[in-house]
N, C-alpha and C positions, 0 to 999 in steps of 0.2 A: 630076411630081405623084405618079404611081404608085410611083416609087422611094422617095419620101419616106414614103408611106403604108406600103409594105412594111417600110422601116426602122423606122418607129414601131411597127408591129405586132410585128416581131421583137424589138425592145427591150423591149416590154411583156411578151412571152412569157418572155424571159430573166429579167426582174425577178420575175415571178410564180413561175417555177420555183425561183429562188434563195430567195425568201421561204418557199415551201413546204418546201424542203429544210432551211432553218434551223429551221422549226417542228417538224420531225421529230426533232430532237435532244432528249434528256432530260438536260440539263446540270445539274451540281451548281452550288451557289452559287459565284460567282467568288471566288478568293483573290488578293489583290494582293501581289506580291513585287517588291522592288527587287533587281535582279541586278547586282552591281558589275563584271562582266567580260563580254566577248564570249563567245557560246556558240553551239553548233549543235544543231539538232533535225533528225534525218534528214540531208538534204543542204542545208538552209537555215541560213544564218548570221544571227544577231541581234546587234545592238549592246547594250552595257550599258544598262540602263534599267529602267523600271517596267513590269510586265506584269500582266495579269489572266489567270489560268489556270483553266480549267474542265474537268471530266471528264464523259464519257458512258460509264458502265459497260456499258450495253446494247449500244451500237454500237462500243465499244472504241476511242474516240478521245480525244485531248487537244486542247483548243481554247486557243490563245494569242492574246491581243489586246494590242497595244501602245498607247502614248499617242496615236498617230495614227489609232486605231480600225481599223487593219489587222488582219484576222483570218486566222489560219493554223490549219488542221486537220491533225492527224497521227494516223496509225494507231498503236494501242498494244495491249498484252495485259493482261487483268485479272491482278492479283496480290494476294496476302494477306500480312499481317505477323502476328506473334504478339501484338504489343501495339498498341493504338490510339495515334495521335499526337495531342498536345494541339492543335497547329495544323497547317494544311496544310503539307506539306514537299516541297520540290523537291530531288531528288538529282542531282548532276552527277558525271560521270566526268572525271577530268583525265588526258589522254594527251598527252605532249609539252608543247607550249605552248598546247593547246586544251582547252576545256571542252565537254562534251556532256550535254544534259539526258537523263538515263537513266530517271528515274521521278518520279511525282508521287503522294504519299500524302495521302488525304483526311482532313481534320480530324475527330477524334472517332470514327474507325472504323479497322478493320484493313485496309480496302480501298484499293487503289491501281491505278495504270496504269503499266506499263513501256513505254517508247517503243522503237520499232524502230531499230536503229543504221543510220546512213547509210554511204555508201562510204568517206568520210574516216575515220570512227571505226573501221570494220572494218579498214581498211588500217593505221592507227596501232596498233590493238590487236594485230594480227598481228606487228608488229615490236617490241612492248613487251616488255622483260625484266622479269618480275615482275608482280604484280598492280597495276592502276591505282589511283591515289588517288581516293577518293570524298569528295565534299563535299556536305553537306546544308544547305540554306537554308530557314528558316521564313518563311512568308508573314507580312507585318506585320499584315494585317487582311483581313476579308471585304470583298468589293466587290460592289456591286449592278450589275455590268456598266456602270460609270460611263463607260467609254471608248466 
């Protein structure tokens, strides 16, 4: 009985702390993007699919949510462009046969977030001859965090 009570209280505390942590993010409106290839962010690999991407400029993080509602949070660095983008844009680096999410630029502003490279990206870039290919994908629409 006491083990069940301890487990229940512990679960409740974890849930409350997670809810509090999520409420501390100041996220931009979500942008929905269909990505037609597998890609990596940091050291995590994602399958091709539809994702909602949000930015928190204050905490310097990028939040990626897939159709299964799984949320991943990645550290990033604030960055600026000379010209604003018409739609939210995701920029990928293509190294070898892999794609790496490199930056996300916020719609209607010059602000964006550059993602920190993972071990695989760093190693492939070290052995790359010449500059990597860069591919930009525009988000199809704004999302109200539907997933």
